[in-house]
N, C-alpha and C positions, 0 to 999 in steps of 0.2 A: 475264797481260792486263792492261791498262792500264786507267785510265779515260776518262770523257771519251767523246765520239760517235764509232762503230763508222767505222772507216775503209770498209768495203764492208758493205751490209745485202741480204740476198736475201728475198725471202719470198714462199715458196710458188710458188716461180719455173717456166716451163717452156718447152721450146723443140719444136718441131715444126719438122721439113723437108720442102718436098714431093719426091718422089723419082720422078720417069716416072709421075707419077699417085698416086703411095700417101704416104700421111701416116706419116712416121716421127719417134716420138717420141721425144728426146735425151735430155730431161729431164722429169720428170715430178712437178713439187712437191718444188723443193728449198729449204730454208731454212735456211739460214747466217747466221753475223755474224762478220766479220774485221775484231779490233779492232787499234790502234796497240801494235805490236810483238808482234805475234803470230807463233808461227813453226809453220806447217802444212805438214804433208806431205798431201795430194788423194792417194789411191793407188785402183787397183780396175782390175780387168781390161779389155784393149782391148772398146769397145763400150759401155764402164761409164755414159760421160756424162763424163765427166774434163776432154776437152781442150774440150768445148761448154761447161762450165761455168767453163774457163779464162778463153773467149772473153769471156762473157757476165762475168766479175768484172773484164776488163779492158778495159770498154767498146766493144771489137770488133765486138760485135753486139747485140742487143737482144730481150730473152725475149718471146716468144708471150703468155705469158699470168705473173701473179704482178708483184709489186714489186721491184724492182731499183733500189741506191741506192747509189751513188760518191760521198764525198767530201760526203756531205749532199742530193748533186743526182739526181733520180730521174732515169733515163738517160732513158725512154720521151716525158717531156717537153723533151727538148732534141733541137734541130735538129742536124743532121751535122756542120757550123761547131764547134757549144758542145761536141759529143760529144767532138771531135777536140779541142777544148781543155782539156777536161777532164782527157782521157786523157793529154795532155802534161805539166797541172802535177800530176797524182794519180796516175799509173800507174807504173811503169817496167818495163821488158819486156828478159828474157834468153832465149834459145833458145838448143836444142840444135848448131843449126847455124850460130851465132855470128853472121850475117848484118851482118860488117861490108863494108864499101865498100875493094873489092882495092884498089886504085887510088889511097887518099887514106891518108896516116898516121894513126897512134895519135889522136893527140891533137885530128886534125880529124876523125876518125870519133865519139871520144868530145864533140866542139863540135856536132855535127848536129843536137840534138834543139832546141839554145839557141837557132841559126838559128831556128826554126819559133817563138819568144818575141819576135822582135827585139833579142835580146840583142849589144850591139857585138861588133866582131871583137874586138878588144882584149879584153876581157871575157871575152869566150868561149873565147879559149885560153887566158887564164889559171886559168878556174875547170875548164876539163879538164884542166891540167895537173896541179893540184892535186887531181884524183882518181883519176889515173892515179898519180901518187903515193901516195896512200892504198891503191891498190892493191898497188903495189909494183914498178911500172912505170916510175916518172919518169927512168929513164935511156933508155926507150924511145918518148920521145915522136914523135920524127920516124921510128920505122920503121914500114911496111907490115905488113897481115899476112901477103905470102907472104915476109918477110922474122923471123916469129914463129913459135912452137911451136903448138899447139893450146889449150893450158892460156894462155900468153898471150893468146891471143885471146879467149878466154874472160873472162879477167878486163880488157881492153879493154873489150868486151858491158858486163860489169857495171858499170865505171865510167860509160860512157854511158848506163846505165839509172838511174843512181844520180845523177846531174852535176844533172840539175833538180829534188834534194830530194823527191822523191815520195813518199806516206806508204804504198805498197805497194809493193812489189817481185814480180814474176810470174815464176816460175821453172817454164822447160818441158823439164824432163830436161836441167836445167844441162850434168850430168854424161856425158851419155849417149855422148859423141864423144871423151874422153877414157881414157886409159888410167888402172887402179885409184890408182896414186900421185897424178896428177897432179888427177883425179876427188877425191879424198880433200882436195888444198890446197883445190881451188875451194870445196868444199862448206865447208871451214873456214873460209875467206874469207869468206862468204854469212854464216856464220854471227855472225860477231863485224862484220861490219859490222849485222846486226841486234840485237846485244847492245849496239851501240855510238850508234848513231844510231836506234835505235826503228823503223826503217821494219820495215812486218809482213812477211814474210816465204810466201808462199806458192809449195809447190814440187810441179809435176804428178812423181813417178816411180813406177818400175815396179820399183825397186830396193828390200826389203823393210831391209836395211841403211841406206839413206839415209832413210828413212821411218822409224826407228827413233831417228833422231837429234830430231827434230823433237817439240816437247813437245806437238802436237795434232796428231793424224793423224785424219781426216776419209775414210771409206771411201765406195765408190761402186761400185752394181751395178745395170745397166738402167736407168739413169735419174734413180735415186734414192740421197739419202745412208743407209745402211745403220748405220752408226756413224762417231761423232763423240767420240773421246777428247779431253778434257784432261788426263789422266794424263800424268805428268813421265817422261822415258823412261826405260827400264829400265837401260838399260846406256851410257848417253853423255850424260855432264853437259854443259850446257850454257858455253860459252864463258864466261871471265868477262869483264865490261866494263875496254873500253881507255880508258885514261886520258885525257879528252877533252883532257888536254893536248896527247895526242901522236896525231896520224894512227894509225889503222889502218893496219898493212901486211901483206903476204906476202911471207916469203923461197921464192923457188923452191924446189921440192920437189926431189930427184935425179929424174928420169926418163927410162925407155930411150925414150918417145918421142922419136922423130926428127923433124925441122922437114922440111917436101915444099913442093915447086915451089906446090903450091896453098895451105900455110901453115896447112892445118888438122890435120896428124897422117895417121898411115898410114890411106889409104883411107877418108877424109870429105872432102866438098867444101869448101868455106871459105864457102858460101853468101853469098856478094859478092853475086850478083844482085839478093837481099833486104836490101841494107842498110840504107833507108827503112825496110824493116817493124821495123826494132829502135828506130832515133829518134822513129820516130812512132807507133808500134804496130799500123800497117796491113801487112796481107799480100798478098802479089799476089795479082792480080786473081783468079787460077783457082784458088784457095784460100780466100776471103776469104767468111765466113760470110754477111756483112751487103751482099754486092752477089746482083741479083737472079739468080736461077735458078740460086743456086752449091748445090755438094754440101757438106753438114755438113762438119766437122772431121775429121778423119783420127782412126779410133777410134770413131765417133760408131757407126756401122751395121757 
């Protein structure tokens, strides 16, 4: 951890959903702090509340009770436009399904969050190209998602999440749609960016091998935190910090993963219809827990 104010602070946070007239307590008093530079794995069985917590930490939803502070601001005190601006300025999102716009080039996908900030077009492209270079895709700027492998698409999604220079990167099963070799390469990239830039990395995962690499592991069950370990990983050393004079890049690892017509590897959709979700942090309406009458996130009940 580093000194200074927390990136995110949750104090006795709860979240209750109404499903067919029945109250479902997805979170029941969660208290935790994410510091700048943290590397956290959020683990637990289906229904433990980790997806709900991830949505709250990213400002995609508001708590029913308790206090949630993101970037020094209490989310319950913010109007919807203010909360959307806070997400854009503070949080980067990486999803399992990539959520890239299918008919849009890599550099335009990465530049999309900067549109919402009002950054001029030339500057947007320059910043997006530089970020794609940092993740080892400087040679793929004008390729569309269906011209890329799953691992390349996920690296585009990571570049998009980081182009706004957020303080927290939230990754929901970022290796879930990738084969083991490609997944390991993407995970190494996330770790190197965390070490180099100091962005806090909070990752939801079901994979215990992935979780074991984190510096901190938060285990959830039945809507509460049952363990929060700050102990260093037993079998994985933290990647060394990269020389700040040289951008962190990822050399594509050998992979048996074929490119497919959908551009997402074997048997997985590209998630292109949700492209705006990755750029703005907004979920499709039917999945957005902030919408009236919405069902809780997958894995809550």
